Backbone as a ProteinNet text record, in pm:
[ID]
protein_1_A
[PRIMARY]
MTSMESFSPMTNKTSDREKERFTGKHFLVWILGFFGVVIAINIAFIFLATDTWTGLSSKTAYVDGLKYNQTLEAAKNQQALGWRNTLVLAKTGQQHSLDFTLADQEGTALSGFTVTALIGRPTLQKYDQTVTLGESTKGMYQAILDLPLPGQWHVSLKAISPSGTSYQLEQRFIVK
[TERTIARY]
22793.9	22597	22600.9	22517.4	22426.3	22366.7	22379.4	22292.7	22118.6	22105.1	21947.1	21936.6	22008	21993.2	22024.8	22062.6	22133.8	21987.6	21913.3	21787	21659.5	21647.6	21549.9	21478.5	21568.9	21508.9	21426.7	21504.3	21512.7	21351.2	21335.9	21200.3	21077.3	21114.5	21024.8	20980.1	21052	21046.8	20986.1	20980.3	20926.8	20792	20753.3	20629.8	20558.5	20628.7	20537.6	20505.5	20564.6	20567.5	20477.8	20465.4	20313.9	20191.7	20200.7	20086.2	20050.8	20098.4	20093.1	20070.4	20099.9	20044.2	19897.4	19860	19742.2	19735.3	19634.1	19611.7	19497	19435.4	19322.2	19196.1	19207.6	19064.2	19067.7	19184.2	19155.6	19119.2	19130.7	19027.1	18926.9	18890	18757	18627.6	18675.5	18647	18600.8	18688	18676.7	18556.5	18607	18489.1	18361.7	18327.7	18205.3	18166.5	18219.7	18196.6	18146.7	18218.5	18194.3	18043.9	18072.8	17921.4	17757.8	17842	17710.1	17693.9	17733.6	17730.9	17627	17677.6	17613.7	17458	17442.8	17317.7	17211.6	17321.6	17199.1	17140.8	17220.1	17204.4	17086.6	17082.3	17003.2	16885.9	16896.9	16730.1	16645.9	16812.7	16711.7	16653.9	16691.7	16664.5	16529.6	16531.7	16437.8	16294	16315	16207.1	16136.1	16235.9	16213.9	16101.4	16180.6	16101.5	15913.5	15886	15803.1	15707	15774.6	15689.2	15626.1	15675.2	15653.4	15524.5	15522.9	15441.6	15492	15364.7	15331.8	15408.7	15382.8	15407.3	15273.7	15176	15067.4	14999.5	14943	14876.8	14751.8	14703.1	14572.1	14578.9	14492	14469	14357.5	14303.1	14234.9	14347.2	14436	14524.3	14479.6	14483.1	14400.8	14334.6	14244	14087.8	14109.1	14160.3	14141.5	14205.2	14317	14389.9	14318	14212.7	14102.7	13991.4	13959.5	13864	13895.8	14051.1	14082.2	14031.5	13973.1	13957.6	13814.2	13702.6	13651.8	13626.2	13750.1	13756.9	13842.2	13843.6	13937.7	13801.2	13660.8	13557.7	13483.5	13481.3	13438.2	13457.5	13632.9	13640.1	13590.7	13618.3	13615.4	13445.6	13317.5	13200.8	13254.7	13265.7	13293.8	13325.2	13413.3	13465.7	13362.4	13275.2	13158.5	13076.1	13036.8	12915.4	12976.8	13112.8	13124	13113.7	13126.1	13117.1	13226	13214.6	13336.7	13327	13470.5	13490.8	13567.8	13583.1	13699.6	13708	13825	13893.8	13958.3	13948.4	14026	14009.8	14154.6	14213.1	14232.3	14155.9	14240.6	14174.6	14310.9	14360.1	14213.3	14184.4	14091.7	14093.3	14187.7	14244.5	14301.1	14273.2	14377.3	14326.3	14242.1	14185.9	14195.2	14121.3	14121.9	13981.2	13999.8	13882.3	13821	13777.9	13759.7	13688.4	13690.9	13593.6	13533.5	13435.1	13433.7	13311.4	13314.5	13209.7	13174.2	13105.5	13084	12942.5	12961.2	12878.8	12861.9	12719.9	12711.1	12818.3	12815.5	12834.9	12807.5	12662.3	12660	12669.2	12747.6	12802.1	12649.4	12570.9	12468.9	12498.2	12526.9	12540.8	12485	12552.5	12470	12448.9	12338.7	12296.3	12217.5	12278.4	12198.8	12276.8	12432.5	12529.8	12528.3	12605.9	12650.4	12832.1	12883.5	13053.7	13113.4	13213.5	13297.8	13439.6	13563.8	13654.2	13741.5	13906.4	13984.9	14071.1	14108.3	14241	14321.8	14485.1	14613.8	14713.5	14833.4	14952.7	14976.8	15086.9	15134.7	15213.8	15288.4	15342.5	15353.5	15245.4	15222.1	15101.8	15034	14876.9	14864.4	14899.7	14871.9	14780.7	14802	14697.2	14574.3	14549.8	14471.5	14269.5	14209.6	14114.6	13989.2	13864	13788.6	13631.9	13616	13501.8	13400.1	13295.9	13151.6	13138.2	13148.2	13130.7	12971.2	12914.1	12826.1	12817.4	12683.2	12619.7	12588.4	12654.9	12667.9	12606.7	12603.4	12525.7	12462.1	12366.2	12355.7	12521.2	12565.5	12644.2	12772.2	12775.1	12937.6	12936.4	13015.2	13040	13123.9	13109.6	13232.3	13230	13403.3	13378.7	13547.2	13544.7	13642.2	13730.6	13865.9	13977.5	14040.9	14175.3	14240.5	14353.8	14453	14565.6	14658.6	14754.3	14857	14992.2	14970.6	15133.7	15192.4	15239.9	15258.9	15330.6	15294.6	15397.1	15248.2	15323.8	15188.3	15087.3	14941.9	14843	14768	14725.9	14655.6	14504.3	14399.4	14254.1	14215.7	14142.6	14062.3	13919.6	13907.2	13682.5	13592.4	13506.4	13360.3	13289.2	13163.2	13035.3	12962.5	12840.8	12752	12619	12570.1	12414.4	12311.7	12244.4	12119.5	12061.6	12087.8	12075	12140	12278	12354.4	12496.3	12496.6	12593.3	12723.2	12797.3	12921.2	13034.9	13123.6	13184	13337.8	13447.1	13554.4	13691.2	13742.7	13869.4	13988.4	14105.9	14192.8	14279.3	14326.4	14405.7	14513.5	14649.6	14713.6	14784.4	14779.4	14821	14889.1	14982.2	15092.9	15035.2	15028.1	14966.8	15134.1	15120.1	15253.5	15249.5
-17011.3	-17004.6	-17104.7	-17196.4	-17326.6	-17280.6	-17398.6	-17384.2	-17346.2	-17439.3	-17399	-17253	-17175.8	-17087.2	-16961.2	-16974.1	-16883.9	-16860.1	-17007.4	-17054.3	-17003.3	-16945.1	-16949.9	-16829.2	-16686	-16543.2	-16603.4	-16630.5	-16638.9	-16725.1	-16833.1	-16859.5	-16797.1	-16705	-16659.4	-16555.2	-16468.3	-16371.8	-16398	-16525.2	-16646.1	-16629.9	-16655.1	-16648.9	-16565.2	-16438.8	-16312.3	-16265.9	-16306.9	-16272.1	-16340.2	-16469.8	-16577.2	-16502	-16463.2	-16378.8	-16277.1	-16208.8	-16059.8	-16118.9	-16223.6	-16220.8	-16229.6	-16150.3	-16178.4	-16254.5	-16342.8	-16517.8	-16461.4	-16616.7	-16593.5	-16602.3	-16629.7	-16651.4	-16489.8	-16408.5	-16343.8	-16198.2	-16255	-16182.3	-16231.5	-16355.8	-16359.9	-16334.4	-16310.7	-16244.7	-16112.8	-16039.4	-15846.8	-15873.9	-15955.9	-15969.1	-16011.3	-16099.7	-16114.4	-16008.8	-15953.1	-15814.9	-15712.2	-15728.8	-15577.5	-15555.4	-15702.6	-15742.5	-15775.1	-15830.8	-15822.5	-15672.4	-15551.4	-15457.4	-15357.4	-15370.3	-15341.2	-15425.1	-15530.8	-15603.4	-15534.8	-15535.9	-15517.5	-15357.1	-15276.4	-15117.3	-15159.7	-15234.5	-15237.2	-15257.5	-15384.8	-15448.4	-15323.4	-15261.2	-15148.8	-15008	-14990	-14845	-14926.9	-15086.6	-15128.3	-15161.5	-15174.6	-15190.3	-15002	-14921.6	-14814.1	-14769.2	-14799.7	-14707.8	-14777.8	-14927.1	-14960.2	-14954.3	-14920.1	-14929.5	-14791.6	-14638.4	-14548.5	-14517.2	-14541.2	-14544.6	-14682.8	-14742.7	-14860.3	-14797.2	-14699.9	-14659.2	-14666.3	-14686.4	-14706.1	-14617.9	-14517.2	-14383.6	-14389.4	-14523.5	-14580.9	-14717.2	-14782.9	-14949.7	-14974.9	-14828.7	-14956.6	-14814.9	-14882.8	-14800.9	-14852.1	-14996.3	-15026.1	-14972.9	-14988.5	-14979.2	-14782.9	-14760.5	-14592.8	-14544.8	-14613.1	-14606	-14626.1	-14739.4	-14771.3	-14656.4	-14633.4	-14499.4	-14364.6	-14362.8	-14247.6	-14146.7	-14155.2	-14077.6	-14061.9	-14110.3	-14078.5	-13967.8	-14008.5	-13914.1	-13755.1	-13733.9	-13561	-13544.4	-13658.3	-13572	-13528.9	-13587	-13552.3	-13437.8	-13368.7	-13284.4	-13180.3	-13195	-13102.5	-13051.2	-13138.2	-13133.4	-13000.3	-13018.4	-12977.7	-12818.9	-12815	-12657.9	-12593.7	-12678.2	-12594.9	-12562.5	-12556.8	-12576.2	-12430.6	-12376.6	-12214.6	-12281.3	-12331.6	-12316.4	-12247.4	-12214.7	-12124.3	-12207	-12227.8	-12272.1	-12243.9	-12230.6	-12208.3	-12319.9	-12348.7	-12462	-12366.4	-12377.3	-12331.1	-12433	-12438.6	-12548	-12429.5	-12374.3	-12312.9	-12370.7	-12325.9	-12372.4	-12298.7	-12387.9	-12360.2	-12424.5	-12366.2	-12425.6	-12526.7	-12662.9	-12790.8	-12817.2	-12824	-12885.6	-12813	-12798.8	-12751.9	-12762.4	-12605.7	-12635.7	-12649.9	-12741.2	-12699.6	-12682.8	-12573.6	-12476	-12478.3	-12504.2	-12552.9	-12464.7	-12396.7	-12299.9	-12358.4	-12311.1	-12372.7	-12261.3	-12229.4	-12126.8	-12119.1	-12126	-12107.9	-11960.2	-11965.8	-11878.6	-11747.4	-11736.8	-11574.3	-11571.6	-11637.7	-11638.4	-11669.8	-11739.7	-11818	-11875	-11873.5	-12038.1	-12139.7	-12290.9	-12359.4	-12486.4	-12497.3	-12560.9	-12730.1	-12824.2	-12925.4	-13054.6	-13039.7	-13128.3	-13211.9	-13346.1	-13475.2	-13418.4	-13363	-13328.4	-13393.1	-13452.8	-13585.5	-13540.4	-13560	-13529.6	-13620	-13683.3	-13759.3	-13674.3	-13664.1	-13619.4	-13709	-13647.1	-13741	-13696.4	-13752.5	-13713	-13746	-13686.6	-13743.3	-13859.4	-13841	-13979.1	-14073.8	-14052.2	-14155.8	-14134.5	-14219.7	-14355.8	-14340.2	-14372.2	-14397.9	-14236.9	-14182.1	-14073.8	-14018.2	-14101.8	-14080.2	-14070.7	-14013.2	-13985.7	-13923.1	-14009.9	-13972.6	-13895.8	-13785.7	-13653.6	-13628.1	-13627.4	-13526.7	-13435.3	-13342.9	-13203.7	-13151.8	-13065.4	-13066.4	-12910.1	-12872.3	-12769	-12639.2	-12547.8	-12494.7	-12352.9	-12288.3	-12226.8	-12236.1	-12185.6	-12202.9	-12179.5	-12339.5	-12293.1	-12306.3	-12352.2	-12343.7	-12470.3	-12545.5	-12700.5	-12651.8	-12766.1	-12703.2	-12882.9	-12868.1	-13045.1	-12999.4	-13044.5	-13045.8	-13134.3	-13119	-13221.8	-13236.2	-13326.6	-13346.5	-13364.1	-13307.3	-13331.2	-13295.9	-13464.8	-13450.7	-13391.6	-13408.1	-13381	-13261.8	-13191	-13059.6	-13134.9	-13049.8	-13067.9	-13056.1	-13114.5	-13124	-13198	-13154.7	-13246.6	-13240.5	-13333.2	-13352.2	-13388.9	-13270.8	-13288.1	-13332.7	-13460.6	-13452.5	-13457.7	-13385.6	-13364	-13371.5	-13418.3	-13460.1	-13402.2	-13348.5	-13305.5	-13336.2	-13386.5	-13448.1	-13396.6	-13291.2	-13242	-13323.8	-13282.1	-13382.3	-13425.3	-13325.8	-13417.6	-13522.1	-13551.7	-13626	-13557.5	-13462.7	-13387.9	-13356.8	-13461.5	-13412.7	-13332.8	-13275.7	-13136.1	-13223.4	-13219.8	-13270.2	-13200.1	-13170.7	-13095.5	-13147.9	-13115.6	-13148.9	-13003.1	-13039.4	-12947.8	-12964.8	-12942.3	-12926	-12831.2	-12873	-12784.9	-12742.8	-12668.9	-12683.7	-12682.1	-12777.2	-12718.4	-12704.4	-12626.1	-12563.1	-12643.6
-1730.1	-1748	-1838.3	-1813.7	-1895.5	-2002.8	-2106.7	-2238.8	-2216.7	-2118.2	-2072.4	-2038.8	-1953.4	-1904.3	-2032.2	-2106.9	-2195.3	-2309.1	-2273.3	-2391	-2324.2	-2194.6	-2140	-2179.6	-2156.1	-2182.9	-2351.8	-2454	-2541.7	-2584.8	-2514.3	-2463	-2432.3	-2365.2	-2328.2	-2432.8	-2460.8	-2575.4	-2716.6	-2735.9	-2858.2	-2804	-2633.6	-2598	-2598.8	-2623	-2587.2	-2726.8	-2809.4	-2967.7	-2994.8	-2940.6	-3017	-2952.1	-2798.4	-2737.3	-2812.7	-2854	-2943.9	-3134.7	-3186.6	-3327	-3312.9	-3447.4	-3486.3	-3593	-3543.5	-3588.6	-3703.2	-3760.9	-3819	-3716.5	-3632.5	-3485.1	-3425.3	-3424.9	-3413.3	-3528	-3599.3	-3792.7	-3797.9	-3769.6	-3741.9	-3671.3	-3521.6	-3438.2	-3466.4	-3517.8	-3581.1	-3702.9	-3767.4	-3895.9	-3816.8	-3795.9	-3700.3	-3616.1	-3542.8	-3452.6	-3504.6	-3642.6	-3722.3	-3790.3	-3876.2	-3975.7	-3831	-3705.3	-3596.9	-3577.4	-3563.3	-3529.3	-3592.9	-3774.1	-3894.1	-3852.6	-3870.5	-3897.2	-3754.2	-3628.6	-3485.3	-3520.7	-3622	-3636.7	-3703.5	-3830.6	-3944.2	-3915	-3802.8	-3742.2	-3687.2	-3606	-3515.9	-3566.5	-3714.4	-3798.1	-3862.7	-3881.6	-3944.6	-3888.3	-3735.5	-3653.1	-3612.9	-3607.1	-3605.9	-3709.5	-3838.3	-3939.4	-3989.9	-3919.1	-3961.6	-3820	-3726.8	-3590.9	-3597.4	-3670.1	-3659.1	-3813.9	-3920	-3996.3	-4101	-4177.6	-4209.3	-4367.2	-4424.1	-4561.9	-4674.6	-4616.7	-4658.4	-4671.3	-4794.8	-4779.9	-4780.7	-4821	-4835.2	-4842.5	-4754.7	-4749.3	-4916.6	-4981	-5131.2	-5197.7	-5206.5	-5316.6	-5483.8	-5505.4	-5607.5	-5625.1	-5576.5	-5599.2	-5667	-5538.6	-5606.5	-5697.1	-5772.7	-5864.7	-6002.6	-5991.5	-6090.3	-6057	-5990.6	-5999.5	-5996	-6072.4	-6074.3	-6154.6	-6242.4	-6361.2	-6331.2	-6185.1	-6119.4	-6046.9	-6008.4	-5909.6	-5980.4	-6032.4	-6177.4	-6210.4	-6230.8	-6314.7	-6146.8	-6060.9	-5927.6	-5849.5	-5871.5	-5836.9	-5930.5	-6094.8	-6191.4	-6128.8	-6136	-6086.5	-5963.4	-5911.6	-5693	-5782.3	-5832.2	-5902.5	-5950.5	-6041.8	-6132.2	-6038.2	-5930.2	-5804.1	-5808.2	-5763	-5780.7	-5579.7	-5491.8	-5355.2	-5309.6	-5194.6	-5139.7	-4972.8	-4919.8	-4788.9	-4726.4	-4564.9	-4504.3	-4365.6	-4361.7	-4260.4	-4187.5	-4051	-3967.2	-3829.6	-3790.1	-3613.9	-3568.1	-3447.8	-3344.4	-3218.4	-3166.2	-3060.4	-2921.3	-2864.9	-2771.6	-2622	-2520.9	-2418.1	-2421.6	-2388.8	-2381	-2526	-2613.4	-2683.9	-2841.1	-2920.7	-3099.6	-3116	-3210.5	-3254.3	-3404.5	-3498.6	-3644	-3700.2	-3737.3	-3749	-3940.4	-4041	-4124	-4141.2	-4199.4	-4322.1	-4459.7	-4516.6	-4613.2	-4710.9	-4858.5	-4868.9	-5059.9	-5097.8	-5217.9	-5321.8	-5456.6	-5517	-5474.2	-5443.5	-5389.2	-5263	-5195.8	-4988.7	-4913.8	-4975.5	-4889.5	-4801.1	-4704.9	-4627.8	-4659.5	-4657	-4700.3	-4571.5	-4562.1	-4433.1	-4479.9	-4340.5	-4343	-4379.9	-4403.3	-4446.2	-4312.9	-4407.7	-4304.9	-4317.3	-4210.2	-4250.2	-4173.9	-4187.8	-4123.1	-4194	-4093.3	-4099	-4047.8	-4144.9	-4087.9	-4057.5	-3925	-3898.4	-3797.2	-3866.4	-3858.5	-3870.7	-3842	-3862.4	-3992.8	-4086.2	-4250.7	-4204.1	-4091.4	-4134	-4012.5	-3940	-3795.6	-3747.7	-3796.9	-3828	-3714	-3589.9	-3430.9	-3421.6	-3419.7	-3367.8	-3502.2	-3533.7	-3666.7	-3607.6	-3623.1	-3582.3	-3666.7	-3650.2	-3752.7	-3640.4	-3685.4	-3591.7	-3723.1	-3632.1	-3717.8	-3682.6	-3757.1	-3683.6	-3737.2	-3630.7	-3581	-3676.4	-3710	-3721	-3602.8	-3583.5	-3469.5	-3519.5	-3574.5	-3681.2	-3811.6	-3890.2	-4009.8	-4138.7	-4183.4	-4262.6	-4210.6	-4102.6	-3950.6	-3909.6	-3980.4	-3863.6	-3765.9	-3670.1	-3602.9	-3496.1	-3459.4	-3357.5	-3308.2	-3168.5	-3105.5	-3047.2	-3071.9	-3137.1	-3002.4	-2942.7	-2912.7	-2986.9	-3006.1	-3043.3	-2984.1	-2935.4	-2890	-2876	-2989	-3038.8	-3159.3	-3045.2	-3190.4	-3325.6	-3427.4	-3532.3	-3700	-3742	-3871.9	-3856.5	-3920.5	-3880.2	-4058.3	-4074.9	-4215.2	-4236.7	-4274.2	-4234.3	-4387.1	-4318.2	-4497.8	-4466.8	-4544.1	-4476.6	-4604.3	-4548.4	-4658	-4625.8	-4709.3	-4670	-4767.9	-4714.7	-4806.1	-4759.4	-4893.5	-4883.3	-4883.7	-4798.6	-4805.4	-4941.4	-5057.6	-5139.5	-5193	-5110.1	-5186.3	-5257.1	-5309.8	-5330.8	-5247.4	-5334.5	-5228.5	-5210.7	-5152.9	-5178.6	-5022.6	-5138.1	-5047.6	-5016.6	-4935.6	-4921.9	-4813.2	-4858.5	-4774.7	-4777.3	-4633.4	-4593.9	-4485.5	-4478.5	-4350.6	-4228.5	-4096	-4018.1	-3958.2	-3907.5	-3804.3	-3690	-3567.5	-3422.4	-3331.6	-3279.6	-3190.9	-3061.1
[MASK]
++++++++++++++++++++++++++++++++++++++++++++++++++++++++++++++++++++++++++++++++++++++++++++++++++++++++++++++++++++++++++++++++++++++++++++++++++++++++++++++++++++++++++++++++

């Protein structure tokens, strides 16, 4: 056996070991890959979160905050009126009917009001819609709605009398 032959198997083993060694380049690739996956997932979550809900519950939050005492006073005045109401969301075929009744303290139906309602999902503004409820009978106001998704829906209703008295109501419904 020559001296060259005795070293060649050793040389092959050394080259195999060098191929299997974990080097700084390997470490760099693993670290960059790990953080790349984490950043990609975070970007996906951010996109999905901002695409479904902006986080704004009111476009005029600052002004609403300044008018907070006026809002409390209006709620106190509304309660002092003693008016009674019902707000019902009922399924009628493929659509829904929003029925609102309003009566005074004695139970007499209140007529001639202009009634509008903002209907939407609490966390998804894409399906928000404003409807005007028409007076079907004295003191009963109705509107037909198209609610495309099951789940929770929020109704903000405002009724204004012919004399300018305002009545507001907020209620949530579950649509199946």
